[in-house]
Structure formats: C-alpha cells, structure tokens
MDAnalysis code that builds the backbone (N, CA, C; Angstrom):
import MDAnalysis as mda
import numpy as np

u = mda.Universe.empty(315, n_residues=105, atom_resindex=np.repeat(np.arange(105), 3), trajectory=True)
u.add_TopologyAttr("name", ["N", "CA", "C"] * 105)
u.add_TopologyAttr("resid", np.arange(1, 106))
u.add_TopologyAttr("resname", ["GLU", "ARG", "ALA", "LEU", "GLN", "ASP", "ILE", "PRO", "LYS", "HIS", "ARG", "PHE", "THR", "VAL", "THR", "ALA", "ARG", "TRP", "ARG", "ASP", "LYS", "ALA", "GLU", "GLY", "LEU", "GLN", "ALA", "ILE", "ALA", "MET", "ALA", "VAL", "VAL", "THR", "GLY", "ARG", "ARG", "PRO", "PHE", "TYR", "LEU", "SER", "ASP", "ASP", "PRO", "HIS", "ASP", "MET", "THR", "LEU", "THR", "ALA", "ARG", "ARG", "VAL", "GLU", "VAL", "ARG", "ALA", "ARG", "ILE", "SER", "LYS", "GLN", "LEU", "SER", "GLY", "GLY", "LEU", "GLY", "GLY", "PHE", "LEU", "GLY", "VAL", "ASP", "ASN", "LEU", "LEU", "ASP", "ALA", "GLY", "ASP", "ALA", "HIS", "LEU", "ASP", "ARG", "ILE", "LEU", "PRO", "ARG", "THR", "VAL", "TYR", "ALA", "GLY", "LEU", "GLU", "LEU", "HIS", "LEU", "ASP", "LYS", "GLU"])
u.atoms.positions = np.array([
    [-0.436, -37.553, -5.585],
    [-1.001, -37.339, -3.741],
    [-0.179, -36.205, -3.340],
    [0.498, -35.883, -4.058],
    [1.442, -34.708, -2.541],
    [1.899, -33.629, -3.093],
    [2.752, -32.798, -2.392],
    [2.711, -31.235, -2.849],
    [3.290, -30.983, -4.060],
    [3.459, -29.974, -4.901],
    [4.387, -29.706, -6.030],
    [5.060, -29.151, -5.241],
    [6.460, -29.674, -5.671],
    [8.072, -29.549, -5.579],
    [8.236, -27.885, -5.450],
    [8.675, -27.096, -4.833],
    [8.761, -25.951, -4.956],
    [7.849, -24.908, -5.584],
    [6.596, -25.267, -5.052],
    [5.842, -24.632, -5.781],
    [4.947, -24.430, -4.040],
    [4.971, -22.877, -3.602],
    [3.877, -22.944, -2.578],
    [1.835, -22.910, -3.028],
    [1.916, -23.008, -1.973],
    [0.535, -22.705, -2.113],
    [0.175, -21.334, -1.748],
    [0.270, -20.772, -1.413],
    [-0.004, -18.897, -1.279],
    [1.178, -18.145, -1.825],
    [0.645, -17.296, -2.190],
    [1.854, -16.020, -2.387],
    [0.954, -14.788, -2.737],
    [1.084, -13.777, -2.137],
    [0.871, -12.535, -2.111],
    [1.680, -10.995, -2.751],
    [0.857, -10.451, -3.312],
    [2.029, -9.348, -3.716],
    [1.206, -8.317, -3.310],
    [1.319, -6.832, -2.955],
    [1.520, -5.715, -2.746],
    [2.088, -4.471, -2.803],
    [1.591, -3.772, -3.731],
    [2.363, -2.759, -4.487],
    [1.810, -1.316, -4.072],
    [2.673, -0.381, -4.367],
    [2.215, 1.179, -3.306],
    [3.110, 2.293, -4.170],
    [2.569, 2.877, -5.239],
    [2.928, 3.669, -6.029],
    [3.110, 5.113, -5.477],
    [3.451, 6.273, -5.561],
    [3.461, 7.708, -5.210],
    [4.119, 8.340, -6.596],
    [3.265, 9.537, -7.253],
    [4.050, 10.487, -7.868],
    [3.231, 11.608, -7.682],
    [4.238, 13.188, -7.804],
    [4.036, 14.191, -7.886],
    [4.465, 14.810, -9.080],
    [4.132, 15.156, -9.608],
    [4.337, 15.245, -11.414],
    [4.761, 17.113, -11.523],
    [4.436, 17.860, -10.630],
    [4.798, 18.896, -10.438],
    [6.696, 18.859, -9.712],
    [6.755, 17.926, -9.057],
    [8.446, 17.761, -8.655],
    [9.006, 16.957, -9.204],
    [8.305, 16.042, -10.229],
    [8.815, 14.774, -11.132],
    [9.447, 13.883, -10.283],
    [8.506, 13.678, -9.232],
    [9.236, 12.763, -8.255],
    [8.498, 11.374, -8.150],
    [9.121, 10.407, -8.021],
    [7.715, 9.304, -8.143],
    [8.714, 8.278, -7.258],
    [7.933, 7.066, -6.715],
    [8.089, 6.143, -6.075],
    [7.563, 4.876, -6.025],
    [7.974, 3.422, -5.767],
    [7.106, 2.562, -5.660],
    [7.736, 1.426, -4.544],
    [6.555, 0.897, -4.172],
    [7.287, -0.248, -2.701],
    [6.416, -1.558, -3.050],
    [7.403, -2.634, -3.045],
    [6.678, -3.683, -3.472],
    [6.888, -4.599, -2.058],
    [6.017, -5.765, -1.597],
    [5.864, -6.707, -0.457],
    [5.492, -7.951, -1.154],
    [6.211, -9.143, -1.310],
    [5.552, -10.445, -1.912],
    [5.796, -11.474, -0.543],
    [4.917, -11.643, -0.435],
    [5.131, -12.744, 1.228],
    [4.775, -13.913, 0.154],
    [5.844, -15.100, 0.073],
    [5.929, -16.290, -0.394],
    [5.666, -17.608, 0.735],
    [3.947, -18.104, 0.722],
    [4.709, -19.529, 1.543],
    [5.323, -20.089, 1.556],
    [5.776, -21.450, 2.535],
    [6.538, -22.874, 2.261],
    [6.311, -22.869, 1.525],
    [7.116, -23.601, 0.793],
    [7.056, -24.864, -0.489],
    [7.843, -26.163, -0.342],
    [7.481, -27.132, -0.592],
    [7.701, -28.565, -0.321],
    [8.904, -28.707, -1.206],
    [9.900, -29.524, -1.046],
    [11.132, -30.132, -1.149],
    [10.729, -32.126, -0.959],
    [11.175, -32.398, -2.042],
    [11.964, -33.901, -1.495],
    [12.869, -33.946, -2.100],
    [13.687, -34.619, -0.701],
    [15.211, -34.543, -0.484],
    [15.776, -36.039, -0.738],
    [14.747, -36.837, -0.537],
    [15.059, -38.111, -0.151],
    [13.689, -39.392, -1.425],
    [14.967, -40.587, -1.243],
    [13.205, -41.352, -1.978],
    [12.401, -41.393, -1.462],
    [11.986, -41.291, -0.085],
    [10.946, -41.466, 0.200],
    [9.692, -40.053, -0.018],
    [8.775, -40.522, -0.763],
    [7.941, -39.930, -0.932],
    [7.249, -38.934, -0.215],
    [7.073, -39.604, 0.782],
    [6.409, -38.434, 2.115],
    [7.263, -37.930, 3.071],
    [8.382, -37.730, 2.700],
    [9.541, -37.279, 3.208],
    [10.143, -35.961, 2.839],
    [9.166, -35.256, 3.664],
    [8.620, -33.428, 2.446],
    [9.641, -32.635, 3.803],
    [10.472, -31.768, 3.282],
    [11.250, -30.170, 3.868],
    [10.478, -29.053, 3.227],
    [9.947, -28.285, 4.251],
    [9.588, -27.093, 3.489],
    [10.364, -26.270, 4.118],
    [10.103, -24.762, 3.610],
    [11.223, -23.881, 3.311],
    [10.214, -22.866, 3.676],
    [11.178, -21.864, 4.582],
    [10.132, -20.524, 5.771],
    [9.620, -20.175, 4.881],
    [8.284, -19.390, 5.004],
    [7.984, -18.450, 4.225],
    [9.123, -16.888, 4.097],
    [8.582, -16.484, 3.080],
    [9.730, -15.798, 2.792],
    [8.826, -14.454, 2.462],
    [9.475, -13.360, 2.772],
    [9.385, -11.941, 2.391],
    [9.938, -11.247, 1.896],
    [9.720, -10.849, 0.569],
    [10.782, -10.113, -0.541],
    [9.844, -8.665, -0.122],
    [11.052, -7.575, -0.486],
    [10.520, -5.909, -0.080],
    [11.332, -5.285, -1.028],
    [11.237, -4.276, -1.828],
    [11.626, -3.625, -3.134],
    [11.382, -2.728, -3.341],
    [12.063, -1.571, -3.098],
    [11.593, -0.132, -3.161],
    [12.717, 0.639, -4.436],
    [11.636, 1.562, -4.660],
    [12.705, 2.436, -6.172],
    [12.069, 4.144, -6.097],
    [13.376, 5.034, -6.123],
    [12.633, 6.079, -6.107],
    [13.079, 6.956, -7.022],
    [12.558, 7.621, -7.927],
    [13.256, 8.236, -9.256],
    [13.244, 9.313, -9.176],
    [13.524, 10.615, -9.218],
    [13.540, 12.089, -10.118],
    [13.822, 12.713, -11.449],
    [12.516, 13.193, -12.179],
    [13.015, 14.051, -12.947],
    [13.703, 15.453, -13.232],
    [14.865, 15.634, -13.580],
    [15.373, 16.817, -13.921],
    [14.826, 17.759, -14.684],
    [14.868, 18.889, -15.237],
    [15.028, 19.212, -16.568],
    [16.196, 19.122, -17.683],
    [15.545, 19.583, -18.703],
    [15.547, 18.742, -19.990],
    [15.771, 17.187, -20.330],
    [14.814, 16.896, -19.516],
    [14.995, 15.272, -19.889],
    [15.482, 14.311, -19.185],
    [16.845, 15.022, -18.018],
    [17.375, 14.161, -17.074],
    [16.679, 13.682, -15.930],
    [17.212, 12.604, -15.421],
    [16.506, 11.864, -13.968],
    [17.358, 11.760, -13.606],
    [17.438, 10.658, -12.616],
    [17.798, 9.645, -11.877],
    [17.421, 8.783, -10.772],
    [17.789, 7.634, -10.415],
    [16.969, 7.145, -9.502],
    [17.739, 6.199, -8.365],
    [17.394, 5.463, -7.405],
    [17.869, 5.104, -6.206],
    [16.660, 3.533, -5.928],
    [17.383, 2.538, -5.784],
    [16.365, 1.206, -5.609],
    [16.736, 0.278, -4.459],
    [16.386, -0.784, -4.699],
    [17.281, -2.066, -3.640],
    [15.646, -2.875, -3.568],
    [16.646, -3.648, -4.216],
    [15.846, -5.229, -4.124],
    [16.221, -6.341, -2.945],
    [15.064, -7.007, -2.588],
    [15.876, -7.938, -1.260],
    [15.875, -7.240, -0.290],
    [15.327, -6.147, 0.121],
    [15.362, -5.190, 1.649],
    [15.755, -6.043, 2.655],
    [14.953, -7.094, 2.819],
    [15.277, -7.636, 4.696],
    [16.043, -9.005, 3.924],
    [16.930, -9.327, 3.258],
    [17.795, -9.674, 3.017],
    [17.274, -11.630, 2.998],
    [15.892, -11.745, 2.617],
    [15.264, -12.961, 2.171],
    [16.393, -13.792, 1.643],
    [16.076, -15.056, 1.620],
    [16.123, -16.283, 1.079],
    [17.691, -17.206, 2.030],
    [17.994, -18.729, 1.845],
    [18.977, -19.068, 2.172],
    [19.482, -19.730, 1.208],
    [20.776, -20.073, 1.408],
    [21.675, -20.876, 0.643],
    [21.279, -22.514, 0.281],
    [20.600, -22.484, 0.673],
    [20.736, -23.942, 0.854],
    [19.202, -24.198, -0.294],
    [17.861, -24.156, 0.135],
    [16.791, -24.241, -0.646],
    [16.280, -23.291, -1.079],
    [16.437, -21.848, -0.410],
    [15.179, -20.949, -1.138],
    [16.583, -19.635, -1.345],
    [16.807, -20.090, -2.790],
    [18.458, -19.888, -3.247],
    [17.857, -18.286, -3.963],
    [18.189, -16.704, -4.014],
    [17.504, -15.718, -4.036],
    [18.535, -14.551, -4.537],
    [18.683, -13.849, -5.068],
    [19.809, -12.641, -5.168],
    [19.658, -12.109, -3.736],
    [21.039, -11.686, -2.840],
    [21.245, -11.155, -1.872],
    [20.561, -9.316, -1.903],
    [20.736, -8.470, -0.695],
    [19.787, -7.492, -0.856],
    [20.955, -7.089, -1.983],
    [20.291, -5.829, -2.876],
    [21.003, -5.398, -3.729],
    [20.345, -3.437, -4.191],
    [21.011, -3.076, -3.598],
    [21.265, -1.296, -4.171],
    [22.135, -1.095, -5.705],
    [21.498, -0.157, -6.201],
    [21.276, 0.303, -7.265],
    [21.643, 1.711, -7.543],
    [21.841, 2.203, -8.274],
    [21.317, 3.682, -8.843],
    [21.209, 3.587, -10.365],
    [21.403, 4.763, -10.374],
    [21.698, 5.070, -12.072],
    [20.412, 6.821, -12.867],
    [21.288, 6.839, -14.251],
    [20.818, 8.230, -14.658],
    [19.885, 7.580, -15.820],
    [19.092, 8.529, -15.862],
    [18.327, 8.052, -17.422],
    [17.991, 9.644, -18.250],
    [17.986, 9.367, -19.138],
    [17.804, 10.508, -20.211],
    [16.381, 10.232, -20.912],
    [15.455, 11.357, -20.833],
    [14.129, 11.273, -21.674],
    [13.951, 12.153, -22.875],
    [14.855, 11.978, -24.318],
    [14.082, 12.404, -25.421],
    [12.898, 12.785, -26.045],
    [11.976, 13.889, -25.457],
    [11.009, 14.200, -26.251],
    [10.975, 14.225, -27.356],
    [9.728, 13.026, -28.610],
    [9.152, 13.386, -29.815],
    [8.487, 14.455, -30.361],
    [8.966, 15.080, -30.677],
    [7.804, 16.168, -31.309],
    [7.834, 16.535, -33.041],
])
C-alpha cells in the first residue's frame, strides 16, 4: 500500500550521437531525468521523505588518428547532481584517454 523505497515512478533518458567518419570524430551526449524517490526513515510507514528530481548529463568526444591511434575526453554527472544524504552518486568526473585500434587482416 505504499511506494517502493528508492524506486522512482518515472525515469526518462535521451541520447544524441554524432559521427563524422571522414574526420574520425565521434560524440555522444546523454541526459537521464530521474523522478523523486521515496525513503522511509522512521518506523511510521506513512512518513515518507522524497528526494529531489535528478538530472544527470554525460558527454564524450573522441577522435581517431592515423595508425589506429585515437583519444577521447568525457565528463560524467556534468551538473553535479545528487547529494550526500539520500541521493549518493559519484560527483562530476572528467576523464580522458588514449585508444589503439589494431586492424585484423
């Protein structure tokens, strides 16, 4: 007779991808909107605490260079969503790296 703890009623995800094969560029952006989630922090089954709605944004861009070498740059949780009490997720994280793609002939 009550909402499930930590389970939102609604979650919406949208993703956009872009690729330019000629330039070796690829980009992706994703946004996830998570509705308010209930928590029961006391013994009273009707005493419900709701989290705020959360919007998480991720983005990544990559570039392929000659010889199979490439690189990428990305960010997770761009808006620094979440909180330390009820909505614990990793804070904004920026990352970068190199890739090596070997052709199989």
